[in-house]
C-alpha positions as CSV (number, residue, x, y, z in Angstrom):
1,Q,-232.2,1.0,-32.2
2,V,-229.7,3.8,-32.5
3,Q,-230.3,6.8,-34.7
4,L,-227.4,9.0,-35.8
5,V,-228.0,12.5,-37.1
6,E,-225.2,14.3,-38.8
7,S,-224.8,18.0,-39.4
8,G,-222.2,20.5,-40.6
9,G,-221.7,19.6,-44.2
10,G,-221.7,22.2,-47.0
11,L,-219.7,23.9,-49.7
12,V,-216.2,25.2,-49.1
13,Q,-213.3,26.4,-51.2
14,T,-210.0,24.5,-51.5
15,G,-207.9,25.0,-48.4
16,G,-210.9,25.8,-46.3
17,S,-212.3,24.1,-43.2
18,L,-215.5,22.4,-42.1
19,G,-216.7,20.7,-39.0
20,L,-219.1,17.8,-38.9
21,S,-221.1,16.6,-35.9
22,C,-223.0,13.4,-35.3
23,V,-225.4,13.0,-32.4
24,A,-226.6,9.5,-31.3
25,S,-230.1,9.0,-29.9
26,V,-228.7,6.8,-27.1
27,S,-225.4,6.5,-25.3
28,I,-222.6,4.6,-27.1
29,H,-220.2,3.0,-24.7
30,S,-216.8,4.6,-25.0
31,S,-215.3,1.3,-25.9
32,D,-217.5,0.9,-28.9
33,P,-216.2,2.6,-32.0
34,M,-217.7,5.7,-33.6
35,A,-216.4,6.7,-37.0
36,W,-216.8,8.8,-40.1
37,Y,-217.0,7.2,-43.6
38,R,-217.4,8.9,-46.9
39,Q,-218.5,8.0,-50.3
40,A,-217.7,9.9,-53.5
41,P,-219.7,9.5,-56.7
42,G,-218.8,6.2,-58.4
43,K,-216.6,5.1,-55.5
44,Q,-217.0,2.7,-52.6
45,R,-217.6,4.0,-49.1
46,E,-214.3,4.4,-47.3
47,L,-213.3,4.8,-43.7
48,V,-212.2,8.4,-42.9
49,A,-211.5,8.2,-39.2
50,R,-212.5,6.0,-36.2
51,I,-212.3,6.6,-32.5
52,R,-212.8,4.5,-29.4
53,S,-211.4,4.6,-25.9
54,G,-208.1,2.8,-25.2
55,R,-206.8,3.2,-28.8
56,D,-205.3,6.0,-30.8
57,P,-207.7,7.4,-33.3
58,E,-207.3,5.9,-36.8
59,Y,-207.2,7.9,-40.0
60,A,-207.2,7.2,-43.7
61,D,-203.8,8.0,-45.2
62,S,-205.5,10.6,-47.4
63,V,-206.7,12.7,-44.5
64,M,-203.9,12.2,-42.0
65,G,-202.7,15.5,-40.6
66,R,-205.7,17.4,-42.0
67,F,-208.7,15.8,-40.2
68,T,-209.3,15.3,-36.5
69,I,-211.9,13.0,-35.0
70,S,-213.1,13.6,-31.4
71,R,-215.9,12.4,-29.2
72,D,-217.9,13.6,-26.3
73,N,-219.6,10.6,-24.7
74,A,-221.7,12.8,-22.3
75,K,-223.2,14.5,-25.4
76,K,-223.4,11.3,-27.4
77,T,-221.6,13.1,-30.1
78,V,-218.7,12.4,-32.5
79,Y,-217.0,15.2,-34.4
80,L,-214.8,15.5,-37.5
81,R,-212.8,18.6,-37.9
82,M,-211.6,18.9,-41.5
83,N,-208.9,21.4,-42.4
84,S,-207.0,22.1,-45.7
85,L,-209.8,20.6,-47.7
86,K,-209.2,19.4,-51.2
87,P,-211.6,18.8,-54.1
88,E,-211.0,15.1,-53.7
89,D,-212.5,15.3,-50.2
90,T,-215.9,16.0,-51.9
91,A,-218.2,13.2,-50.8
92,V,-221.2,12.3,-48.7
93,Y,-219.9,11.8,-45.2
94,Y,-221.6,9.2,-43.0
95,C,-221.5,8.8,-39.3
96,Y,-221.1,5.2,-38.0
97,A,-221.5,3.7,-34.5
98,K,-221.4,0.2,-33.2
99,R,-223.4,-0.7,-30.1
100,D,-223.0,-4.2,-28.8
101,T,-222.7,-6.1,-32.0
102,T,-224.9,-4.0,-34.2
103,A,-223.6,-1.3,-36.6
104,Y,-225.6,1.9,-37.3
105,W,-225.3,4.5,-39.9
106,G,-226.4,8.1,-40.3
107,Q,-228.2,9.5,-43.3
108,G,-225.1,11.3,-44.6
109,T,-224.2,14.9,-45.1
110,Q,-222.8,16.3,-48.3
111,V,-219.3,18.0,-48.3
112,T,-218.4,19.7,-51.5
113,V,-214.9,21.3,-52.0
114,S,-214.6,23.7,-54.9
115,S,-211.4,24.2,-56.8
């Protein structure tokens, strides 16, 4: 069983920045993906960014050039740096990890961008 604990959400003004962190309770192999998803009210959960060794990070078109995903395997942590935030980035952000063949989710952290 893997537990994922997110931190770093909050309220920020349009154009501001926030950083999210997600710590796993066990090591996730670097070849297994870790990712950030988000879900806005009334919308489906969507992939924001994904990272795993041997591949370039993947980003949703809507965050390309503004968000950066990174990972520290020694610290069992994945990060999401969010710059130039927009009101449409407002959502609950979820950490995701896949270990072996099982997917795990964090509890989510709220990000609110005020206009």
